[in-house]
N, C-alpha and C positions, 0 to 999 in steps of 0.2 A: 620695478613695475610699479607705474602709478596707481595712486588708489583716489576714489572720489568718495569723500564723506559727506553723507547728506543728513544734517540734522533738522529736526522740526518737531511739529506735533502730530495729531492723528491724520491730519491730510497727506503729511508726508510718509507716514506708517503706511497709509493706505485703507483706513476704516471703511468697512461697508462695500468696498470693491471686490468682486469674487477672484480678479485677475492680479490683485495685490498693490493697486493704485501705481500712478506715474513713476515711481522710483523702481518698482518691479519691472515695469515695462522698458525701463532704461537700462537696468541690468540684463535683461534678456537680449536688448540690442546689442549691449557690449560682449555678453555671452557668445554669442555669433561671432563676434571677430575673434575671441579668445580660443574657440574651438578650431578656428580655421589654422591655427598655429599653436599647437598645444605644448610646443617647446619653448614658447616665449610668450607668455600671458600678456594682453594687450593692457589691461587695466581691470581694477577690482572696484565693485560698488558696494558700499555699507550704507543700509538703511538705518538710520539712529533715530526715526521718529519715535516719539512717545506720547501717546494719547494724553490729552489734556495739559500737556507742556506749555508754559509761558517762557519769556524771555528770562525770566528769574530762574526757573527751574533749569533752562538750557545753561545757563552761567554755570550753575552748580556742577554739572557733570561735563561740561564740554572738554575740559583739559583732559581729565581722567580717561574718558572714552577715547579721545584722539591718541593718546600715548599708546593706548594697547594696540593700535592699527597702523602704527607708522612704519613705513619701509623706508628703503635708502633712496628712493626717488621722492620729489615733492609731491604732496597731497593737494587735493583740489577740495575746497570747502563751499558747499552749496548750503544756504540756510533758507528755511521757509518757517517763518515763526512771526506771530503778531495778532492771531486771530483771536485767541483766548487772552492775550492783554487786553484787548478792546472789548472784550466780554463785559456787560454791566450787570452787576449784583444787585438786585432791587432791595435785597433784605441788607446789604452794607452800605446801599446808596453809593455805591464806586465801581470803578473798573476794576478788573482784578489785578491790572498793573496800571498805575498812572500813566498818562502821556510822557511828563517829566521823565518818570523812572524808565520807560520804555527805551526813551532816547538815550538815557545813561545807559542802559543795559546792551544795548545795540553796538554803541562806542566801545564799551568793554569787549564784547565779543569779537569785534573787528580787531582790537589791540591784542586779544589773546592768540585770535587765528593768525595774525602777521608773524607771530614768533615760529610757527610752523611752517607757513606758506605765503606766498605772494599772491597766488590764486584762489581769490574770495568772491563768491557769488550769493547775491540775496535774491530771492524771488518775493516779488510784491504779494500782499494779501489779497486772497479772492474775495468777491463780493457774496453775498448771501441772499435768500429769497426769503424777505422780512415776514411773509404770510406764515412761516413755517418757525420762524425764530424769534419771534417777539410775542410772548416767550417761546423757548425751545419746549419740545415736547416731553422732556424728561425733568424739568424743573421750571416751576412758574414764576421763580424769581430771576431767572437767568435769560438775559436780551442780546442777541447779536444784532446791531443795525449798520447798515451801509454808511450812515452819517459819522459813525464811530471809526469805521474801518478806513474809510477816506481819510480821516485826521492821522490815524497811526501809519498809514501807507505814506502819505506826505512826510511825515517824520523820517520813516525808513529811507526813503529815496533821498532826503535831503542829506542825512548821516552818510550815505552811501558816497554821494557825489563830493561832500566834504573830505571824506577819507580816502576818495579814489579808488573805490571797489565796484565792482559790477552790480548792476540792478537790473532784473528783469521784470518788467510791467506785466502783470498777468490780472491784475486787479478786475478788469473788464471783461477778461475770456469767457467766463462763465455765465449762462443764463440760468432761469429757473429750471428748465428741463434736464440741466445737466447736475443739478444737485439732489442727491438722494433724500435728504432730511432737512433741507434748506440751507445747510452749512457744508456738509461733506460732499465732495463730487462722486457722482456715479462713475460707471464705466467709460460713458462718452466724455464725462468731464475730464477724468483722469487721463484719457487718451490727448485730449487738447492740451493739457498742461504739458504731458511728455513731448509732443511733437515742438511745442515751444522751446523747452528746455533742449532737446536734443539740436535743434537747429543751431540754437545759441553756443552749445558747445562745440558743434561742427564748425560754425563760422570762425569761431576764436580759436580753433585748432587744439582744442583740448581733447578732443575725441576723434 
């Protein structure tokens, strides 16, 4: 039985969405297939999104969490990480993870993921509503800006191309009306991401 492991931050986790985010929508979609043939499950979905995670945090937990969920068939990895890396902390006068370190971390993630699977997918970093994220409502020192996200997203896409892994562009999918607090998608935003991911997986015969 194949499994899809989805690693990421609070957006992958589905923060602030009553329906559990785009990952939960994908699981419900897959579960319908599973329930149609209970003797042979089609696929398993694991949501491994953790609030506040950067690429640094993800590297620390990736191998351990993957090994706990391995089955006989090849896994599929979907990564959604980078928004928190690009976060600018005014008190530190720096991003949480520098652009150079982010590039290095993504390369390491790909190297580690290839030990377990050839099916690796990265999602682009979604844009923000700067009227609500400069600064964010919960901390006057923290700023999410689209100019930062564009730079990190460009690096992410470039590394994926260099390493021949899939990159799904979603950076311009969401508008201000799709964002709950300027950063996290609302239900409509998560639905948009789900539709794009679902179609990509279908087109590439993953599900």
